C-alpha positions as YAML, in Angstrom:
chain: A
units: angstrom
residues:
- id: 1
  name: MET
  ca: [10.81, -17.37, -5.86]
- id: 2
  name: THR
  ca: [10.01, -20.26, -3.63]
- id: 3
  name: THR
  ca: [6.62, -22.08, -3.69]
- id: 4
  name: ARG
  ca: [5.84, -20.66, -0.28]
- id: 5
  name: ARG
  ca: [6.66, -17.14, -1.31]
- id: 6
  name: ARG
  ca: [4.59, -17.52, -4.47]
- id: 7
  name: PHE
  ca: [1.68, -18.84, -2.56]
- id: 8
  name: CYS
  ca: [1.61, -16.03, 0.04]
- id: 9
  name: CYS
  ca: [2.10, -13.52, -2.67]
- id: 10
  name: SER
  ca: [-0.67, -14.87, -5.05]
- id: 11
  name: LEU
  ca: [-3.22, -15.63, -2.29]
- id: 12
  name: ALA
  ca: [-3.03, -11.93, -1.24]
- id: 13
  name: LEU
  ca: [-6.41, -11.01, -2.57]
- id: 14
  name: ILE
  ca: [-6.39, -13.10, -5.67]
- id: 15
  name: GLY
  ca: [-9.96, -12.16, -6.23]
- id: 16
  name: LEU
  ca: [-9.43, -8.49, -5.66]
- id: 17
  name: GLY
  ca: [-6.62, -7.82, -8.06]
- id: 18
  name: ALA
  ca: [-3.93, -7.75, -5.49]
- id: 19
  name: ALA
  ca: [-1.09, -10.28, -5.17]
- id: 20
  name: ALA
  ca: [1.63, -7.86, -5.03]
- id: 21
  name: GLY
  ca: [5.21, -7.21, -3.97]
- id: 22
  name: CYS
  ca: [6.24, -10.69, -5.26]
- id: 23
  name: SER
  ca: [9.57, -9.43, -6.38]
- id: 24
  name: GLY
  ca: [10.79, -8.48, -2.94]
- id: 25
  name: ASP
  ca: [10.07, -5.43, -0.74]
- id: 26
  name: PRO
  ca: [10.22, -2.40, -3.09]
- id: 27
  name: ASP
  ca: [8.06, -0.28, -0.78]
- id: 28
  name: THR
  ca: [10.81, 0.00, 1.74]
- id: 29
  name: SER
  ca: [13.61, 0.94, -0.64]
- id: 30
  name: PRO
  ca: [15.20, 4.43, 0.07]
- id: 31
  name: SER
  ca: [13.79, 7.32, -1.60]
- id: 32
  name: PRO
  ca: [15.77, 8.27, -4.67]
- id: 33
  name: SER
  ca: [16.87, 11.98, -4.57]
- id: 34
  name: PRO
  ca: [15.23, 14.29, -6.98]
- id: 35
  name: THR
  ca: [18.38, 16.26, -7.25]
- id: 36
  name: GLY
  ca: [20.28, 15.56, -10.52]
- id: 37
  name: THR
  ca: [17.72, 13.39, -12.11]
- id: 38
  name: ALA
  ca: [16.92, 13.66, -15.79]
- id: 39
  name: SER
  ca: [13.18, 13.36, -15.33]
- id: 40
  name: PRO
  ca: [11.07, 15.45, -17.71]
- id: 41
  name: SER
  ca: [8.76, 18.05, -16.14]
- id: 42
  name: PRO
  ca: [5.45, 16.80, -14.85]
- id: 43
  name: SER
  ca: [2.58, 16.92, -17.31]
- id: 44
  name: PRO
  ca: [-0.49, 18.91, -16.35]
- id: 45
  name: SER
  ca: [-2.43, 17.39, -13.45]
- id: 46
  name: SER
  ca: [-5.83, 18.06, -14.82]
- id: 47
  name: MET
  ca: [-7.98, 14.99, -15.42]
- id: 48
  name: PRO
  ca: [-9.72, 14.39, -18.69]
- id: 49
  name: SER
  ca: [-13.36, 14.91, -18.89]
- id: 50
  name: PRO
  ca: [-15.46, 11.78, -18.50]
- id: 51
  name: ALA
  ca: [-15.97, 9.97, -21.75]
- id: 52
  name: GLN
  ca: [-19.50, 10.44, -23.16]
- id: 53
  name: THR
  ca: [-20.37, 6.71, -23.16]
- id: 54
  name: THR
  ca: [-23.03, 4.71, -21.47]
- id: 55
  name: PRO
  ca: [-21.36, 2.78, -18.62]
- id: 56
  name: ALA
  ca: [-21.58, -0.94, -18.75]
- id: 57
  name: PRO
  ca: [-23.98, -2.20, -16.08]
- id: 58
  name: SER
  ca: [-22.16, -3.71, -13.02]
- id: 59
  name: ALA
  ca: [-22.64, -7.24, -12.01]
- id: 60
  name: SER
  ca: [-25.82, -7.35, -10.05]
- id: 61
  name: PRO
  ca: [-25.90, -9.26, -6.73]
- id: 62
  name: THR
  ca: [-26.39, -12.90, -7.07]
- id: 63
  name: ALA
  ca: [-29.19, -14.85, -5.32]
- id: 64
  name: SER
  ca: [-29.52, -14.21, -1.65]
- id: 65
  name: PRO
  ca: [-27.73, -14.73, 0.67]
- id: 66
  name: VAL
  ca: [-24.81, -12.75, -0.76]
- id: 67
  name: ASN
  ca: [-21.49, -14.76, -0.88]
- id: 68
  name: PRO
  ca: [-19.26, -13.18, 1.89]
- id: 69
  name: VAL
  ca: [-16.31, -13.57, -0.39]
- id: 70
  name: SER
  ca: [-17.54, -11.12, -3.12]
- id: 71
  name: MET
  ca: [-17.66, -7.55, -4.16]
- id: 72
  name: GLN
  ca: [-21.33, -7.63, -3.33]
- id: 73
  name: ALA
  ca: [-20.54, -8.38, 0.29]
- id: 74
  name: LEU
  ca: [-18.18, -5.45, 0.46]
- id: 75
  name: ILE
  ca: [-20.95, -3.15, -0.98]
- id: 76
  name: GLN
  ca: [-23.45, -4.23, 1.52]
- id: 77
  name: LYS
  ca: [-21.28, -4.38, 4.60]
- id: 78
  name: LYS
  ca: [-21.64, -1.58, 7.26]
- id: 79
  name: TYR
  ca: [-18.49, 0.21, 8.21]
- id: 80
  name: ASP
  ca: [-17.67, 2.56, 11.04]
- id: 81
  name: GLY
  ca: [-13.81, 2.73, 11.56]
- id: 82
  name: ARG
  ca: [-14.22, 3.68, 15.23]
- id: 83
  name: GLY
  ca: [-11.72, 3.83, 17.98]
- id: 84
  name: LEU
  ca: [-8.77, 5.67, 16.50]
- id: 85
  name: ARG
  ca: [-6.03, 5.81, 19.12]
- id: 86
  name: LEU
  ca: [-2.69, 7.61, 18.81]
- id: 87
  name: GLY
  ca: [0.01, 5.74, 20.60]
- id: 88
  name: ARG
  ca: [3.66, 6.40, 21.20]
- id: 89
  name: VAL
  ca: [5.59, 9.03, 19.06]
- id: 90
  name: LEU
  ca: [7.74, 7.03, 16.63]
- id: 91
  name: ASP
  ca: [9.52, 10.11, 15.11]
- id: 92
  name: ARG
  ca: [9.46, 13.81, 15.38]
- id: 93
  name: ASN
  ca: [11.02, 16.22, 12.81]
- id: 94
  name: ALA
  ca: [10.68, 19.71, 11.55]
- id: 95
  name: ALA
  ca: [7.98, 18.85, 9.17]
- id: 96
  name: TYR
  ca: [5.75, 16.21, 10.93]
- id: 97
  name: THR
  ca: [5.25, 13.96, 13.93]
- id: 98
  name: ARG
  ca: [4.93, 10.26, 13.32]
- id: 99
  name: TYR
  ca: [2.59, 8.24, 15.69]
- id: 100
  name: ALA
  ca: [1.89, 4.51, 16.07]
- id: 101
  name: ILE
  ca: [-1.96, 4.17, 15.99]
- id: 102
  name: THR
  ca: [-4.71, 1.52, 16.19]
- id: 103
  name: TYR
  ca: [-8.30, 1.58, 15.04]
- id: 104
  name: LEU
  ca: [-11.11, -0.98, 14.86]
- id: 105
  name: SER
  ca: [-12.30, -2.83, 11.80]
- id: 106
  name: GLY
  ca: [-15.37, -4.67, 12.70]
- id: 107
  name: ARG
  ca: [-14.19, -6.74, 15.73]
- id: 108
  name: LEU
  ca: [-10.64, -6.55, 14.94]
- id: 109
  name: THR
  ca: [-7.93, -4.12, 16.03]
- id: 110
  name: ILE
  ca: [-5.77, -2.89, 13.16]
- id: 111
  name: SER
  ca: [-2.38, -1.11, 13.68]
- id: 112
  name: GLY
  ca: [-0.56, 1.39, 11.59]
- id: 113
  name: VAL
  ca: [1.19, 4.73, 11.59]
- id: 114
  name: LEU
  ca: [-0.02, 8.32, 11.24]
- id: 115
  name: ASN
  ca: [2.11, 11.18, 10.05]
- id: 116
  name: VAL
  ca: [0.66, 14.60, 11.14]
- id: 117
  name: PRO
  ca: [2.22, 17.73, 9.77]
- id: 118
  name: ASN
  ca: [3.26, 20.17, 12.41]
- id: 119
  name: GLY
  ca: [0.76, 23.16, 12.25]
- id: 120
  name: ALA
  ca: [-2.77, 23.92, 13.12]
- id: 121
  name: GLY
  ca: [-4.34, 22.30, 10.18]
- id: 122
  name: PRO
  ca: [-6.91, 21.25, 9.05]
- id: 123
  name: TYR
  ca: [-5.07, 19.18, 6.51]
- id: 124
  name: PRO
  ca: [-6.14, 16.88, 3.66]
- id: 125
  name: ALA
  ca: [-5.50, 13.19, 4.52]
- id: 126
  name: VAL
  ca: [-4.32, 10.24, 2.43]
- id: 127
  name: VAL
  ca: [-4.72, 6.61, 3.31]
- id: 128
  name: LEU
  ca: [-1.89, 4.47, 2.05]
- id: 129
  name: ASN
  ca: [-2.35, 0.81, 1.05]
- id: 130
  name: HIS
  ca: [0.99, -0.98, 0.87]
- id: 131
  name: GLY
  ca: [2.00, -3.94, -1.48]
- id: 132
  name: TYR
  ca: [2.56, -7.43, -0.34]
- id: 133
  name: ILE
  ca: [5.15, -8.08, 2.32]
- id: 134
  name: ASP
  ca: [5.33, -11.42, 4.18]
- id: 135
  name: PRO
  ca: [3.43, -10.99, 7.45]
- id: 136
  name: ALA
  ca: [6.20, -12.98, 9.20]
- id: 137
  name: ILE
  ca: [8.70, -10.24, 8.60]
- id: 138
  name: TYR
  ca: [6.39, -7.28, 8.42]
- id: 139
  name: THR
  ca: [6.75, -4.51, 10.97]
- id: 140
  name: THR
  ca: [4.30, -1.64, 11.62]
- id: 141
  name: GLY
  ca: [4.26, 1.13, 8.95]
- id: 142
  name: ARG
  ca: [6.50, -0.94, 6.66]
- id: 143
  name: GLY
  ca: [5.84, -0.43, 3.01]
- id: 144
  name: LEU
  ca: [5.39, 2.90, 1.20]
- id: 145
  name: ALA
  ca: [8.00, 4.48, 3.48]
- id: 146
  name: ARG
  ca: [9.14, 7.06, 0.99]
- id: 147
  name: GLU
  ca: [5.72, 8.03, 0.04]
- id: 148
  name: GLN
  ca: [4.69, 8.37, 3.75]
- id: 149
  name: ASP
  ca: [7.49, 10.89, 4.20]
- id: 150
  name: TYR
  ca: [7.07, 12.72, 0.93]
- id: 151
  name: LEU
  ca: [3.30, 13.30, 1.43]
- id: 152
  name: ALA
  ca: [3.75, 14.41, 5.02]
- id: 153
  name: ARG
  ca: [6.32, 16.95, 4.16]
- id: 154
  name: ARG
  ca: [3.89, 18.42, 1.65]
- id: 155
  name: GLY
  ca: [1.04, 19.08, 4.01]
- id: 156
  name: PHE
  ca: [-0.93, 15.81, 3.98]
- id: 157
  name: ILE
  ca: [-1.86, 13.78, 7.08]
- id: 158
  name: VAL
  ca: [-0.91, 10.25, 6.05]
- id: 159
  name: LEU
  ca: [-2.49, 7.06, 7.59]
- id: 160
  name: HIS
  ca: [-0.59, 3.86, 6.64]
- id: 161
  name: THR
  ca: [-2.56, 0.81, 7.61]
- id: 162
  name: ASP
  ca: [-0.93, -2.50, 8.42]
- id: 163
  name: TYR
  ca: [-3.96, -4.71, 7.57]
- id: 164
  name: ARG
  ca: [-5.19, -7.68, 9.63]
- id: 165
  name: ASN
  ca: [-2.54, -10.37, 10.51]
- id: 166
  name: HIS
  ca: [0.29, -7.81, 10.23]
- id: 167
  name: ALA
  ca: [2.45, -6.26, 12.90]
- id: 168
  name: GLY
  ca: [0.21, -5.27, 15.91]
- id: 169
  name: SER
  ca: [-3.16, -6.07, 14.11]
- id: 170
  name: SER
  ca: [-5.54, -8.78, 15.27]
- id: 171
  name: ASP
  ca: [-5.31, -12.14, 13.71]
- id: 172
  name: ASP
  ca: [-8.11, -13.33, 11.35]
- id: 173
  name: PRO
  ca: [-7.88, -17.04, 11.07]
- id: 174
  name: ARG
  ca: [-10.11, -17.12, 7.98]
- id: 175
  name: ALA
  ca: [-8.13, -14.53, 6.08]
- id: 176
  name: ASP
  ca: [-6.48, -17.01, 3.61]
- id: 177
  name: LEU
  ca: [-9.70, -18.98, 3.16]
- id: 178
  name: ASN
  ca: [-11.50, -15.71, 2.30]
- id: 179
  name: LEU
  ca: [-8.81, -14.72, -0.10]
- id: 180
  name: ARG
  ca: [-7.92, -11.79, 2.27]
- id: 181
  name: ILE
  ca: [-11.03, -9.82, 1.33]
- id: 182
  name: GLY
  ca: [-10.79, -8.41, 4.79]
- id: 183
  name: TYR
  ca: [-7.98, -6.16, 3.70]
- id: 184
  name: VAL
  ca: [-10.41, -4.15, 1.81]
- id: 185
  name: GLU
  ca: [-12.60, -3.91, 4.78]
- id: 186
  name: ASP
  ca: [-9.63, -2.73, 6.88]
- id: 187
  name: VAL
  ca: [-8.93, 0.01, 4.41]
- id: 188
  name: VAL
  ca: [-12.54, 1.23, 4.28]
- id: 189
  name: ASN
  ca: [-12.55, 1.39, 8.01]
- id: 190
  name: ALA
  ca: [-9.19, 3.19, 7.95]
- id: 191
  name: VAL
  ca: [-10.82, 6.00, 5.94]
- id: 192
  name: HIS
  ca: [-13.56, 6.31, 8.66]
- id: 193
  name: ALA
  ca: [-11.05, 6.32, 11.37]
- id: 194
  name: VAL
  ca: [-8.87, 9.01, 9.74]
- id: 195
  name: LYS
  ca: [-11.83, 11.32, 9.14]
- id: 196
  name: ALA
  ca: [-12.09, 11.61, 13.03]
- id: 197
  name: ALA
  ca: [-8.32, 12.22, 13.62]
- id: 198
  name: PRO
  ca: [-7.17, 15.60, 14.98]
- id: 199
  name: LYS
  ca: [-6.26, 18.19, 12.33]
- id: 200
  name: VAL
  ca: [-7.95, 16.19, 9.52]
- id: 201
  name: ALA
  ca: [-10.36, 18.01, 6.97]
- id: 202
  name: PRO
  ca: [-12.86, 15.15, 6.77]
- id: 203
  name: ASN
  ca: [-14.19, 16.22, 3.45]
- id: 204
  name: ARG
  ca: [-10.69, 15.99, 1.85]
- id: 205
  name: ILE
  ca: [-9.51, 12.47, 1.79]
- id: 206
  name: GLY
  ca: [-7.37, 10.60, -0.81]
- id: 207
  name: MET
  ca: [-6.05, 7.13, -1.19]
- id: 208
  name: LEU
  ca: [-2.78, 5.75, -2.58]
- id: 209
  name: GLY
  ca: [-2.18, 2.05, -3.24]
- id: 210
  name: ARG
  ca: [0.75, 0.25, -4.94]
- id: 211
  name: SER
  ca: [0.80, -3.25, -6.26]
- id: 212
  name: MET
  ca: [-1.46, -5.35, -3.91]
- id: 213
  name: GLY
  ca: [-2.49, -2.07, -2.46]
- id: 214
  name: GLY
  ca: [-3.49, -0.85, -5.87]
- id: 215
  name: GLY
  ca: [-5.87, -3.80, -6.29]
- id: 216
  name: ILE
  ca: [-7.29, -3.01, -2.80]
- id: 217
  name: THR
  ca: [-7.77, 0.58, -4.01]
- id: 218
  name: TYR
  ca: [-9.84, -0.54, -7.06]
- id: 219
  name: SER
  ca: [-12.00, -2.65, -4.72]
- id: 220
  name: VAL
  ca: [-12.55, 0.30, -2.19]
- id: 221
  name: LEU
  ca: [-13.60, 2.63, -5.09]
- id: 222
  name: ALA
  ca: [-16.04, 0.18, -6.54]
- id: 223
  name: ALA
  ca: [-17.57, -1.08, -3.33]
- id: 224
  name: GLN
  ca: [-17.84, 2.28, -1.48]
- id: 225
  name: PRO
  ca: [-18.33, 5.15, -3.93]
- id: 226
  name: GLY
  ca: [-18.16, 8.57, -2.45]
- id: 227
  name: LEU
  ca: [-15.95, 7.35, 0.57]
- id: 228
  name: ILE
  ca: [-12.88, 9.21, -0.67]
- id: 229
  name: ASP
  ca: [-12.27, 12.10, -3.04]
- id: 230
  name: ALA
  ca: [-9.47, 10.91, -5.26]
- id: 231
  name: ALA
  ca: [-7.31, 7.73, -5.72]
- id: 232
  name: VAL
  ca: [-3.70, 7.15, -6.98]
- id: 233
  name: VAL
  ca: [-2.54, 3.66, -8.09]
- id: 234
  name: PHE
  ca: [0.95, 2.50, -8.59]
- id: 235
  name: ALA
  ca: [1.88, -0.71, -10.54]
- id: 236
  name: SER
  ca: [-1.31, -2.37, -9.62]
- id: 237
  name: THR
  ca: [-2.23, -6.10, -10.01]
- id: 238
  name: SER
  ca: [-5.19, -6.89, -12.24]
- id: 239
  name: SER
  ca: [-8.63, -5.78, -11.57]
- id: 240
  name: ASP
  ca: [-9.69, -9.12, -12.99]
- id: 241
  name: ALA
  ca: [-9.78, -11.90, -10.31]
- id: 242
  name: ALA
  ca: [-9.25, -14.89, -12.72]
- id: 243
  name: GLN
  ca: [-6.31, -13.03, -14.37]
- id: 244
  name: ASN
  ca: [-4.49, -12.84, -11.03]
- id: 245
  name: PHE
  ca: [-5.26, -16.42, -10.18]
- id: 246
  name: ASN
  ca: [-4.05, -17.69, -13.45]
- id: 247
  name: HIS
  ca: [-1.00, -15.46, -13.58]
- id: 248
  name: PHE
  ca: [0.38, -15.96, -10.11]
- id: 249
  name: ILE
  ca: [-0.71, -19.46, -9.07]
- id: 250
  name: ARG
  ca: [-2.18, -21.64, -11.77]
- id: 251
  name: ASN
  ca: [0.56, -21.17, -14.45]
- id: 252
  name: ASP
  ca: [3.19, -22.24, -12.02]
- id: 253
  name: ARG
  ca: [3.73, -26.01, -12.04]
- id: 254
  name: GLY
  ca: [5.14, -25.86, -8.46]
- id: 255
  name: ASN
  ca: [1.69, -24.54, -7.26]
- id: 256
  name: ALA
  ca: [-0.38, -27.54, -8.27]
- id: 257
  name: ALA
  ca: [-1.41, -28.23, -4.60]
- id: 258
  name: ILE
  ca: [-2.28, -24.55, -3.92]
- id: 259
  name: THR
  ca: [-4.16, -24.34, -7.12]
- id: 260
  name: SER
  ca: [-6.18, -27.41, -6.14]
- id: 261
  name: ALA
  ca: [-7.02, -25.97, -2.75]
- id: 262
  name: VAL
  ca: [-8.26, -22.72, -4.23]
- id: 263
  name: ILE
  ca: [-10.33, -24.39, -6.87]
- id: 264
  name: LYS
  ca: [-11.82, -26.73, -4.16]
- id: 265
  name: ALA
  ca: [-12.91, -23.75, -2.10]
- id: 266
  name: HIS
  ca: [-14.16, -21.44, -4.69]
- id: 267
  name: GLY
  ca: [-14.24, -23.38, -7.98]
- id: 268
  name: SER
  ca: [-12.13, -22.63, -11.14]
- id: 269
  name: PRO
  ca: [-12.84, -19.58, -13.33]
- id: 270
  name: GLU
  ca: [-14.18, -22.01, -15.94]
- id: 271
  name: ALA
  ca: [-16.46, -24.00, -13.58]
- id: 272
  name: ARG
  ca: [-17.60, -20.97, -11.42]
- id: 273
  name: PRO
  ca: [-17.13, -17.94, -13.65]
- id: 274
  name: GLU
  ca: [-19.77, -16.02, -11.59]
- id: 275
  name: PHE
  ca: [-17.72, -16.22, -8.37]
- id: 276
  name: TRP
  ca: [-14.61, -14.86, -10.25]
- id: 277
  name: ARG
  ca: [-16.58, -12.14, -11.80]
- id: 278
  name: ASN
  ca: [-18.10, -11.17, -8.51]
- id: 279
  name: MET
  ca: [-14.57, -10.89, -7.00]
- id: 280
  name: SER
  ca: [-13.29, -8.62, -9.77]
- id: 281
  name: PRO
  ca: [-13.69, -4.79, -9.25]
- id: 282
  name: VAL
  ca: [-13.43, -4.15, -12.97]
- id: 283
  name: ASN
  ca: [-16.98, -5.53, -13.27]
- id: 284
  name: PHE
  ca: [-18.19, -2.86, -10.82]
- id: 285
  name: PHE
  ca: [-16.29, 0.19, -12.20]
- id: 286
  name: ASP
  ca: [-19.54, 1.79, -13.25]
- id: 287
  name: ARG
  ca: [-20.07, 2.50, -9.48]
- id: 288
  name: VAL
  ca: [-16.87, 4.56, -9.20]
- id: 289
  name: THR
  ca: [-17.35, 8.30, -8.55]
- id: 290
  name: GLU
  ca: [-13.82, 9.48, -7.78]
- id: 291
  name: PRO
  ca: [-11.06, 10.43, -10.22]
- id: 292
  name: VAL
  ca: [-8.28, 7.88, -10.57]
- id: 293
  name: LEU
  ca: [-4.57, 8.49, -11.44]
- id: 294
  name: ILE
  ca: [-2.62, 5.39, -12.49]
- id: 295
  name: HIS
  ca: [1.18, 5.11, -12.64]
- id: 296
  name: HIS
  ca: [2.90, 2.07, -14.14]
- id: 297
  name: GLY
  ca: [6.35, 1.25, -15.54]
- id: 298
  name: ASP
  ca: [6.60, -0.36, -18.95]
- id: 299
  name: SER
  ca: [9.32, -2.75, -17.78]
- id: 300
  name: ASP
  ca: [7.31, -4.19, -14.83]
- id: 301
  name: ASP
  ca: [7.80, -8.00, -14.85]
- id: 302
  name: THR
  ca: [5.75, -8.65, -11.68]
- id: 303
  name: CYS
  ca: [2.51, -6.80, -12.67]
- id: 304
  name: PRO
  ca: [2.25, -6.39, -16.38]
- id: 305
  name: ILE
  ca: [1.51, -2.87, -17.63]
- id: 306
  name: ALA
  ca: [-1.26, -4.36, -19.67]
- id: 307
  name: TRP
  ca: [-3.34, -4.64, -16.44]
- id: 308
  name: SER
  ca: [-3.14, -0.96, -15.82]
- id: 309
  name: ARG
  ca: [-3.97, -0.16, -19.54]
- id: 310
  name: ALA
  ca: [-6.98, -2.51, -19.12]
- id: 311
  name: ALA
  ca: [-8.23, -0.86, -15.90]
- id: 312
  name: HIS
  ca: [-7.80, 2.64, -17.33]
- id: 313
  name: ALA
  ca: [-9.70, 1.57, -20.45]
- id: 314
  name: ALA
  ca: [-12.49, 0.08, -18.37]
- id: 315
  name: LEU
  ca: [-12.79, 3.19, -16.26]
- id: 316
  name: THR
  ca: [-12.84, 5.41, -19.29]
- id: 317
  name: ARG
  ca: [-15.52, 3.11, -20.94]
- id: 318
  name: ALA
  ca: [-17.63, 3.59, -17.88]
- id: 319
  name: GLY
  ca: [-17.42, 7.40, -18.22]
- id: 320
  name: LYS
  ca: [-15.11, 7.70, -15.27]
- id: 321
  name: ARG
  ca: [-12.21, 10.27, -14.85]
- id: 322
  name: SER
  ca: [-8.99, 8.25, -15.26]
- id: 323
  name: ALA
  ca: [-5.50, 9.05, -16.31]
- id: 324
  name: LEU
  ca: [-2.62, 6.69, -16.92]
- id: 325
  name: HIS
  ca: [1.04, 7.65, -16.85]
- id: 326
  name: VAL
  ca: [3.55, 5.29, -18.42]
- id: 327
  name: TYR
  ca: [7.19, 5.45, -17.17]
- id: 328
  name: PRO
  ca: [9.79, 4.09, -19.72]
- id: 329
  name: GLY
  ca: [12.22, 1.72, -18.27]
- id: 330
  name: GLU
  ca: [10.65, 1.61, -14.79]
- id: 331
  name: GLN
  ca: [10.18, -1.80, -13.18]
- id: 332
  name: HIS
  ca: [7.83, -2.80, -10.42]
- id: 333
  name: ALA
  ca: [9.64, -0.67, -7.88]
- id: 334
  name: PHE
  ca: [9.87, 2.73, -9.29]
- id: 335
  name: ASP
  ca: [13.45, 4.29, -9.31]
- id: 336
  name: ARG
  ca: [14.62, 7.01, -11.63]
- id: 337
  name: LEU
  ca: [11.27, 8.48, -12.32]
- id: 338
  name: TRP
  ca: [9.68, 8.04, -8.84]
- id: 339
  name: PRO
  ca: [10.21, 11.76, -8.10]
- id: 340
  name: LEU
  ca: [8.22, 12.61, -11.17]
- id: 341
  name: SER
  ca: [5.50, 10.11, -10.34]
- id: 342
  name: MET
  ca: [5.17, 11.77, -6.95]
- id: 343
  name: GLN
  ca: [5.18, 15.29, -8.40]
- id: 344
  name: ARG
  ca: [2.33, 14.31, -10.46]
- id: 345
  name: THR
  ca: [0.56, 12.57, -7.48]
- id: 346
  name: VAL
  ca: [0.87, 15.58, -5.31]
- id: 347
  name: ALA
  ca: [-0.52, 17.92, -8.06]
- id: 348
  name: PHE
  ca: [-3.43, 15.48, -8.58]
- id: 349
  name: LEU
  ca: [-4.21, 15.20, -4.98]
- id: 350
  name: ARG
  ca: [-4.00, 19.04, -4.39]
- id: 351
  name: GLN
  ca: [-6.39, 19.64, -7.34]
- id: 352
  name: ASN
  ca: [-8.97, 17.06, -6.19]
- id: 353
  name: LEU
  ca: [-8.79, 17.45, -2.39]
- id: 354
  name: ARG
  ca: [-9.94, 20.98, -2.22]
- id: 355
  name: ASP
  ca: [-12.86, 22.41, -0.16]
...
């Protein structure tokens, strides 16, 4: 990996547990056919009951004013996700129609795609948060392509957001300086936007994120409890900000200049531990109110499975409903067992996105 690639990859939401897609563009790989696979049958989709433990208190807001690059800022921010517009038809098939869309996130316009099943509805909706893809090569709707199709064919409206600085979205010149915390804002506003879309059942909204998008999902859950009804996370980056910084940037000798720039802007984890704690959704998991389903391959060399084990353990300690499925031999981009992971995902969403 080049230094430039490593920098873009790592800086993508360092503090929000989201640096993902560093090993390429797995989200756009073709869907493996379920036919002929040796995957075992899906396990029951029911979630375990919340652990009877006393949740650890979340980090309380620091002295006023709140740092704009923090979980506290995401908690206090007002969102409306207005102005959803359906643009041109990108595809039409027997199962669904695919539209180019835009919506507003604060003062920015965010692009994306919307898959709408053919029928009267109303349908449950799922907001998809893709992993890291270099914005220089990113095109609208790229990432999670197989998940977009799979879910729409099974009766879900799917909104795939591009994030700011991607495709047709507005530019945010401070995105890198702010560790791309704005991606979380864009996703929260995507949820508000899709609730107003035609055919959507607004009280039946799920979220799915992989890699960088998994870290974004954790931050959404912690910052805005009650916004959605269930969340699915694939091969996520760490929910601990300092862990991502050290893993993707600091421990790479080729990133000395980048490491210095980040430390100059925000301080090192040793010098300013409060900043890194306040950028870590794991320290706010006591706020989560939705069930979480986590998928991770045990051969992932981009985002170690230990990160998902730690997130699952932290959610469980906080008394939250969390389930972790481990996939033997699967790397960062799921392959052989991807159909099984999606069967489990659909069962989980159908169970939790009910009237």
